[in-house]
Biopython code that builds the backbone (N, CA, C, O; Angstrom):
import numpy as np
from Bio.PDB.StructureBuilder import StructureBuilder

atoms = [
    (1, "UNK", "N", (4.956, -18.147, 7.053)),
    (1, "UNK", "CA", (5.222, -16.852, 7.611)),
    (1, "UNK", "C", (4.267, -15.850, 6.924)),
    (1, "UNK", "O", (4.115, -15.844, 5.703)),
    (2, "UNK", "N", (3.645, -15.021, 7.744)),
    (2, "UNK", "CA", (2.720, -14.043, 7.180)),
    (2, "UNK", "C", (3.423, -12.707, 7.034)),
    (2, "UNK", "O", (4.546, -12.521, 7.501)),
    (3, "UNK", "N", (2.741, -11.781, 6.377)),
    (3, "UNK", "CA", (3.324, -10.460, 6.139)),
    (3, "UNK", "C", (3.543, -9.722, 7.429)),
    (3, "UNK", "O", (4.438, -8.879, 7.503)),
    (4, "UNK", "N", (2.742, -10.011, 8.482)),
    (4, "UNK", "CA", (2.873, -9.319, 9.755)),
    (4, "UNK", "C", (4.114, -9.725, 10.492)),
    (4, "UNK", "O", (4.509, -9.004, 11.408)),
    (5, "UNK", "N", (4.770, -10.830, 10.167)),
    (5, "UNK", "CA", (5.940, -11.325, 10.875)),
    (5, "UNK", "C", (7.222, -10.601, 10.413)),
    (5, "UNK", "O", (8.265, -10.734, 11.052)),
    (6, "UNK", "N", (7.149, -9.849, 9.325)),
    (6, "UNK", "CA", (8.331, -9.201, 8.788)),
    (6, "UNK", "C", (8.673, -7.952, 9.566)),
    (6, "UNK", "O", (7.778, -7.265, 10.057)),
    (7, "UNK", "N", (9.974, -7.642, 9.690)),
    (7, "UNK", "CA", (10.457, -6.433, 10.385)),
    (7, "UNK", "C", (10.722, -5.390, 9.362)),
    (7, "UNK", "O", (11.430, -5.667, 8.393)),
    (8, "UNK", "N", (10.173, -4.139, 9.518)),
    (8, "UNK", "CA", (10.452, -3.089, 8.596)),
    (8, "UNK", "C", (11.505, -2.201, 9.158)),
    (8, "UNK", "O", (11.412, -1.761, 10.304)),
    (9, "UNK", "N", (12.542, -1.920, 8.341)),
    (9, "UNK", "CA", (13.673, -1.089, 8.746)),
    (9, "UNK", "C", (13.962, -0.073, 7.696)),
    (9, "UNK", "O", (13.902, -0.378, 6.505)),
    (10, "UNK", "N", (14.282, 1.159, 8.111)),
    (10, "UNK", "CA", (14.670, 2.183, 7.130)),
    (10, "UNK", "C", (16.122, 2.050, 6.713)),
    (10, "UNK", "O", (16.955, 1.564, 7.479)),
    (11, "UNK", "N", (16.421, 2.480, 5.504)),
    (11, "UNK", "CA", (17.815, 2.393, 5.035)),
    (11, "UNK", "C", (17.974, 3.226, 3.786)),
    (11, "UNK", "O", (17.063, 3.935, 3.357)),
    (12, "UNK", "N", (19.185, 3.115, 3.204)),
    (12, "UNK", "CA", (19.515, 3.862, 2.015)),
    (12, "UNK", "C", (20.166, 2.912, 1.001)),
    (12, "UNK", "O", (21.029, 2.112, 1.362)),
    (13, "UNK", "N", (19.749, 3.004, -0.270)),
    (13, "UNK", "CA", (20.323, 2.144, -1.313)),
    (13, "UNK", "C", (21.724, 2.635, -1.594)),
    (13, "UNK", "O", (21.921, 3.821, -1.856)),
    (14, "UNK", "N", (22.693, 1.757, -1.545)),
    (14, "UNK", "CA", (24.094, 2.103, -1.791)),
    (14, "UNK", "C", (24.547, 1.739, -3.186)),
    (14, "UNK", "O", (25.296, 2.482, -3.820)),
    (15, "UNK", "N", (24.070, 0.541, -3.686)),
    (15, "UNK", "CA", (24.553, 0.050, -4.949)),
    (15, "UNK", "C", (23.456, -0.782, -5.595)),
    (15, "UNK", "O", (22.727, -1.496, -4.908)),
    (16, "UNK", "N", (23.336, -0.689, -6.942)),
    (16, "UNK", "CA", (22.422, -1.492, -7.681)),
    (16, "UNK", "C", (23.176, -2.704, -8.287)),
    (16, "UNK", "O", (24.035, -2.524, -9.151)),
    (17, "UNK", "N", (22.859, -3.914, -7.842)),
    (17, "UNK", "CA", (23.496, -5.101, -8.332)),
    (17, "UNK", "C", (22.715, -5.658, -9.513)),
    (17, "UNK", "O", (21.650, -5.140, -9.847)),
    (18, "UNK", "N", (23.221, -6.695, -10.141)),
    (18, "UNK", "CA", (22.553, -7.313, -11.283)),
    (18, "UNK", "C", (21.326, -8.105, -10.845)),
    (18, "UNK", "O", (21.200, -8.494, -9.684)),
    (19, "UNK", "N", (20.448, -8.328, -11.773)),
    (19, "UNK", "CA", (19.279, -9.163, -11.483)),
    (19, "UNK", "C", (18.243, -8.535, -10.595)),
    (19, "UNK", "O", (17.515, -9.253, -9.909)),
    (20, "UNK", "N", (18.145, -7.231, -10.577)),
    (20, "UNK", "CA", (17.127, -6.525, -9.733)),
    (20, "UNK", "C", (17.431, -6.524, -8.268)),
    (20, "UNK", "O", (16.526, -6.306, -7.463)),
    (21, "UNK", "N", (18.689, -6.762, -7.869)),
    (21, "UNK", "CA", (19.032, -6.759, -6.478)),
    (21, "UNK", "C", (19.762, -5.437, -6.109)),
    (21, "UNK", "O", (20.370, -4.797, -6.968)),
    (22, "UNK", "N", (19.692, -5.060, -4.869)),
    (22, "UNK", "CA", (20.279, -3.808, -4.386)),
    (22, "UNK", "C", (21.022, -4.087, -3.096)),
    (22, "UNK", "O", (20.664, -4.987, -2.337)),
    (23, "UNK", "N", (22.079, -3.291, -2.855)),
    (23, "UNK", "CA", (22.776, -3.310, -1.572)),
    (23, "UNK", "C", (22.292, -2.131, -0.773)),
    (23, "UNK", "O", (22.332, -0.993, -1.240)),
    (24, "UNK", "N", (21.829, -2.401, 0.445)),
    (24, "UNK", "CA", (21.152, -1.378, 1.254)),
    (24, "UNK", "C", (21.882, -1.242, 2.588)),
    (24, "UNK", "O", (22.160, -2.227, 3.271)),
    (25, "UNK", "N", (22.186, 0.020, 2.941)),
    (25, "UNK", "CA", (22.797, 0.355, 4.242)),
    (25, "UNK", "C", (21.662, 0.685, 5.196)),
    (25, "UNK", "O", (20.947, 1.661, 4.969)),
    (26, "UNK", "N", (21.470, -0.088, 6.251)),
    (26, "UNK", "CA", (20.428, 0.166, 7.208)),
    (26, "UNK", "C", (20.819, 1.303, 8.155)),
    (26, "UNK", "O", (22.000, 1.527, 8.418)),
    (27, "UNK", "N", (19.820, 2.010, 8.657)),
    (27, "UNK", "CA", (20.099, 3.099, 9.584)),
    (27, "UNK", "C", (20.573, 2.583, 10.962)),
    (27, "UNK", "O", (21.305, 3.273, 11.673)),
    (28, "UNK", "N", (20.153, 1.391, 11.315)),
    (28, "UNK", "CA", (20.526, 0.856, 12.616)),
    (28, "UNK", "C", (21.900, 0.179, 12.489)),
    (28, "UNK", "O", (22.020, -0.927, 11.961)),
    (29, "UNK", "N", (22.931, 0.877, 12.991)),
    (29, "UNK", "CA", (24.268, 0.309, 12.966)),
    (29, "UNK", "C", (24.872, 0.371, 11.565)),
    (29, "UNK", "O", (24.401, 1.110, 10.701)),
    (30, "UNK", "N", (25.896, -0.398, 11.366)),
    (30, "UNK", "CA", (26.617, -0.448, 10.093)),
    (30, "UNK", "C", (26.261, -1.710, 9.313)),
    (30, "UNK", "O", (27.135, -2.351, 8.730)),
    (31, "UNK", "N", (24.972, -2.067, 9.302)),
    (31, "UNK", "CA", (24.566, -3.312, 8.691)),
    (31, "UNK", "C", (24.278, -3.086, 7.225)),
    (31, "UNK", "O", (23.545, -2.161, 6.872)),
    (32, "UNK", "N", (24.841, -3.912, 6.366)),
    (32, "UNK", "CA", (24.554, -3.912, 4.930)),
    (32, "UNK", "C", (23.778, -5.158, 4.640)),
    (32, "UNK", "O", (24.177, -6.241, 5.069)),
    (33, "UNK", "N", (22.651, -5.046, 3.906)),
    (33, "UNK", "CA", (21.876, -6.202, 3.522)),
    (33, "UNK", "C", (21.654, -6.158, 2.018)),
    (33, "UNK", "O", (21.859, -5.124, 1.382)),
    (34, "UNK", "N", (21.238, -7.275, 1.459)),
    (34, "UNK", "CA", (20.902, -7.389, 0.071)),
    (34, "UNK", "C", (19.354, -7.410, -0.028)),
    (34, "UNK", "O", (18.677, -8.124, 0.711)),
    (35, "UNK", "N", (18.844, -6.625, -0.941)),
    (35, "UNK", "CA", (17.391, -6.548, -1.073)),
    (35, "UNK", "C", (16.934, -6.512, -2.496)),
    (35, "UNK", "O", (17.706, -6.185, -3.398)),
    (36, "UNK", "N", (15.677, -6.848, -2.708)),
    (36, "UNK", "CA", (15.095, -6.732, -4.024)),
    (36, "UNK", "C", (13.727, -6.105, -3.918)),
    (36, "UNK", "O", (13.179, -5.981, -2.823)),
    (37, "UNK", "N", (13.164, -5.705, -5.060)),
    (37, "UNK", "CA", (11.860, -5.034, -5.010)),
    (37, "UNK", "C", (10.767, -5.996, -4.676)),
    (37, "UNK", "O", (10.797, -7.154, -5.091)),
    (38, "UNK", "N", (9.798, -5.526, -3.926)),
    (38, "UNK", "CA", (8.620, -6.340, -3.651)),
    (38, "UNK", "C", (7.749, -6.430, -4.891)),
    (38, "UNK", "O", (7.949, -5.695, -5.857)),
    (39, "UNK", "N", (6.801, -7.318, -4.858)),
    (39, "UNK", "CA", (5.939, -7.541, -6.027)),
    (39, "UNK", "C", (5.124, -6.351, -6.432)),
    (39, "UNK", "O", (4.943, -6.097, -7.623)),
    (40, "UNK", "N", (4.621, -5.604, -5.451)),
    (40, "UNK", "CA", (3.816, -4.427, -5.754)),
    (40, "UNK", "C", (4.648, -3.309, -6.390)),
    (40, "UNK", "O", (4.166, -2.592, -7.268)),
    (41, "UNK", "N", (5.910, -3.166, -5.938)),
    (41, "UNK", "CA", (6.760, -2.151, -6.515)),
    (41, "UNK", "C", (7.127, -2.486, -7.936)),
    (41, "UNK", "O", (7.241, -1.586, -8.769)),
    (42, "UNK", "N", (7.321, -3.789, -8.247)),
    (42, "UNK", "CA", (7.582, -4.221, -9.609)),
    (42, "UNK", "C", (6.364, -4.029, -10.498)),
    (42, "UNK", "O", (6.475, -3.630, -11.657)),
    (43, "UNK", "N", (5.187, -4.325, -9.924)),
    (43, "UNK", "CA", (3.954, -4.195, -10.652)),
    (43, "UNK", "C", (3.671, -2.775, -11.106)),
    (43, "UNK", "O", (3.232, -2.567, -12.237)),
    (44, "UNK", "N", (3.912, -1.806, -10.256)),
    (44, "UNK", "CA", (3.653, -0.434, -10.575)),
    (44, "UNK", "C", (4.932, 0.291, -11.142)),
    (44, "UNK", "O", (4.938, 1.512, -11.304)),
    (45, "UNK", "N", (5.985, -0.485, -11.428)),
    (45, "UNK", "CA", (7.194, 0.001, -12.048)),
    (45, "UNK", "C", (7.817, 1.193, -11.321)),
    (45, "UNK", "O", (8.149, 2.211, -11.929)),
    (46, "UNK", "N", (7.962, 1.041, -10.029)),
    (46, "UNK", "CA", (8.596, 2.100, -9.207)),
    (46, "UNK", "C", (10.118, 1.924, -9.346)),
    (46, "UNK", "O", (10.645, 0.838, -9.101)),
    (47, "UNK", "N", (10.787, 2.949, -9.721)),
    (47, "UNK", "CA", (12.238, 2.907, -9.916)),
    (47, "UNK", "C", (12.960, 3.236, -8.628)),
    (47, "UNK", "O", (12.560, 4.125, -7.877)),
    (48, "UNK", "N", (14.049, 2.489, -8.384)),
    (48, "UNK", "CA", (14.871, 2.739, -7.209)),
    (48, "UNK", "C", (16.288, 2.918, -7.688)),
    (48, "UNK", "O", (16.808, 2.086, -8.432)),
    (49, "UNK", "N", (16.923, 4.007, -7.263)),
    (49, "UNK", "CA", (18.303, 4.335, -7.696)),
    (49, "UNK", "C", (19.193, 4.396, -6.471)),
    (49, "UNK", "O", (18.704, 4.576, -5.355)),
    (50, "UNK", "N", (20.493, 4.249, -6.667)),
    (50, "UNK", "CA", (21.427, 4.443, -5.527)),
    (50, "UNK", "C", (21.266, 5.837, -4.946)),
    (50, "UNK", "O", (21.208, 6.827, -5.676)),
    (51, "UNK", "N", (21.196, 5.901, -3.624)),
    (51, "UNK", "CA", (20.981, 7.146, -2.933)),
    (51, "UNK", "C", (19.591, 7.361, -2.434)),
    (51, "UNK", "O", (19.359, 8.256, -1.621)),
    (52, "UNK", "N", (18.625, 6.544, -2.907)),
    (52, "UNK", "CA", (17.259, 6.615, -2.451)),
    (52, "UNK", "C", (17.087, 6.096, -1.050)),
    (52, "UNK", "O", (17.751, 5.143, -0.644)),
    (53, "UNK", "N", (16.177, 6.734, -0.291)),
    (53, "UNK", "CA", (15.829, 6.267, 1.044)),
    (53, "UNK", "C", (14.666, 5.280, 0.871)),
    (53, "UNK", "O", (13.688, 5.593, 0.192)),
    (54, "UNK", "N", (14.766, 4.101, 1.476)),
    (54, "UNK", "CA", (13.784, 3.076, 1.332)),
    (54, "UNK", "C", (13.421, 2.443, 2.662)),
    (54, "UNK", "O", (14.148, 2.606, 3.642)),
    (55, "UNK", "N", (12.301, 1.718, 2.714)),
    (55, "UNK", "CA", (11.939, 0.857, 3.850)),
    (55, "UNK", "C", (12.071, -0.614, 3.387)),
    (55, "UNK", "O", (11.586, -0.980, 2.317)),
    (56, "UNK", "N", (12.704, -1.407, 4.174)),
    (56, "UNK", "CA", (12.996, -2.804, 3.818)),
    (56, "UNK", "C", (12.297, -3.736, 4.804)),
    (56, "UNK", "O", (12.424, -3.563, 6.016)),
    (57, "UNK", "N", (11.558, -4.724, 4.295)),
    (57, "UNK", "CA", (10.935, -5.750, 5.095)),
    (57, "UNK", "C", (11.908, -6.924, 5.181)),
    (57, "UNK", "O", (12.287, -7.508, 4.166)),
    (58, "UNK", "N", (12.307, -7.261, 6.418)),
    (58, "UNK", "CA", (13.312, -8.311, 6.619)),
    (58, "UNK", "C", (12.725, -9.406, 7.494)),
    (58, "UNK", "O", (12.057, -9.126, 8.488)),
    (59, "UNK", "N", (12.977, -10.646, 7.121)),
    (59, "UNK", "CA", (12.539, -11.782, 7.898)),
    (59, "UNK", "C", (13.328, -11.876, 9.191)),
    (59, "UNK", "O", (14.532, -11.617, 9.181)),
    (60, "UNK", "N", (12.711, -12.231, 10.288)),
    (60, "UNK", "CA", (13.473, -12.380, 11.526)),
    (60, "UNK", "C", (14.381, -13.609, 11.526)),
    (60, "UNK", "O", (15.236, -13.760, 12.399)),
    (61, "UNK", "N", (14.184, -14.494, 10.527)),
    (61, "UNK", "CA", (15.039, -15.681, 10.438)),
    (61, "UNK", "C", (16.328, -15.461, 9.645)),
    (61, "UNK", "O", (17.351, -16.090, 9.913)),
    (62, "UNK", "N", (16.259, -14.547, 8.654)),
    (62, "UNK", "CA", (17.413, -14.242, 7.841)),
    (62, "UNK", "C", (17.556, -12.721, 7.725)),
    (62, "UNK", "O", (16.878, -12.089, 6.915)),
    (63, "UNK", "N", (18.430, -12.146, 8.529)),
    (63, "UNK", "CA", (18.578, -10.689, 8.603)),
    (63, "UNK", "C", (19.507, -10.133, 7.529)),
    (63, "UNK", "O", (19.837, -8.947, 7.561)),
    (64, "UNK", "N", (19.941, -10.975, 6.565)),
    (64, "UNK", "CA", (20.846, -10.478, 5.545)),
    (64, "UNK", "C", (20.156, -10.224, 4.220)),
    (64, "UNK", "O", (20.796, -9.755, 3.279)),
    (65, "UNK", "N", (18.851, -10.524, 4.117)),
    (65, "UNK", "CA", (18.136, -10.356, 2.886)),
    (65, "UNK", "C", (16.769, -9.755, 3.163)),
    (65, "UNK", "O", (16.147, -10.080, 4.175)),
    (66, "UNK", "N", (16.281, -8.870, 2.266)),
    (66, "UNK", "CA", (14.944, -8.269, 2.507)),
    (66, "UNK", "C", (14.314, -7.855, 1.202)),
    (66, "UNK", "O", (14.885, -8.012, 0.123)),
    (67, "UNK", "N", (13.109, -7.318, 1.336)),
    (67, "UNK", "CA", (12.331, -6.800, 0.241)),
    (67, "UNK", "C", (12.110, -5.336, 0.408)),
    (67, "UNK", "O", (11.696, -4.883, 1.475)),
    (68, "UNK", "N", (12.381, -4.579, -0.632)),
    (68, "UNK", "CA", (12.098, -3.122, -0.588)),
    (68, "UNK", "C", (10.601, -2.927, -0.772)),
    (68, "UNK", "O", (10.036, -3.272, -1.810)),
    (69, "UNK", "N", (9.976, -2.373, 0.246)),
    (69, "UNK", "CA", (8.515, -2.221, 0.192)),
    (69, "UNK", "C", (8.077, -0.780, 0.019)),
    (69, "UNK", "O", (6.901, -0.537, -0.251)),
    (70, "UNK", "N", (8.969, 0.183, 0.163)),
    (70, "UNK", "CA", (8.556, 1.599, 0.050)),
    (70, "UNK", "C", (9.768, 2.438, -0.287)),
    (70, "UNK", "O", (10.817, 2.288, 0.341)),
    (71, "UNK", "N", (9.645, 3.334, -1.281)),
    (71, "UNK", "CA", (10.691, 4.299, -1.578)),
    (71, "UNK", "C", (10.144, 5.664, -1.145)),
    (71, "UNK", "O", (9.082, 6.095, -1.593)),
    (72, "UNK", "N", (10.901, 6.333, -0.259)),
    (72, "UNK", "CA", (10.471, 7.626, 0.296)),
    (72, "UNK", "C", (10.632, 8.710, -0.732)),
    (72, "UNK", "O", (11.518, 8.663, -1.585)),
    (73, "UNK", "N", (9.763, 9.682, -0.637)),
    (73, "UNK", "CA", (9.808, 10.821, -1.559)),
    (73, "UNK", "C", (10.996, 11.706, -1.225)),
    (73, "UNK", "O", (11.464, 11.735, -0.087)),
    (74, "UNK", "N", (11.466, 12.406, -2.201)),
    (74, "UNK", "CA", (12.666, 13.276, -1.991)),
    (74, "UNK", "C", (12.281, 14.599, -1.436)),
    (74, "UNK", "O", (13.144, 15.444, -1.200)),
]
sb = StructureBuilder()
sb.init_structure("model")
sb.init_model(0)
sb.init_chain("A")
sb.init_seg("    ")
for serial, (resi, resn, name, xyz) in enumerate(atoms, 1):
    if name == "N":
        sb.init_residue(resn, " ", resi, " ")
    sb.init_atom(name, np.array(xyz, "f"), 0.0, 1.0, " ", f" {name:<3s}", serial, name[0])
structure = sb.get_structure()
């Protein structure tokens, strides 16, 4: 699967779980997914807190897990 096959969806971080995982409420419907930081966000040490607006890249094969690829500015 290439990077172009991923679906990007906007959402809001609801809860910070252990192990660098986050619970994210998507804007589309009442869908909650589990997400973690993408490699580039870990590399540049971008912090994500509950309440932040983010963009999540989700695989079309598993819509319950994704990677946080962008944190929007406040």
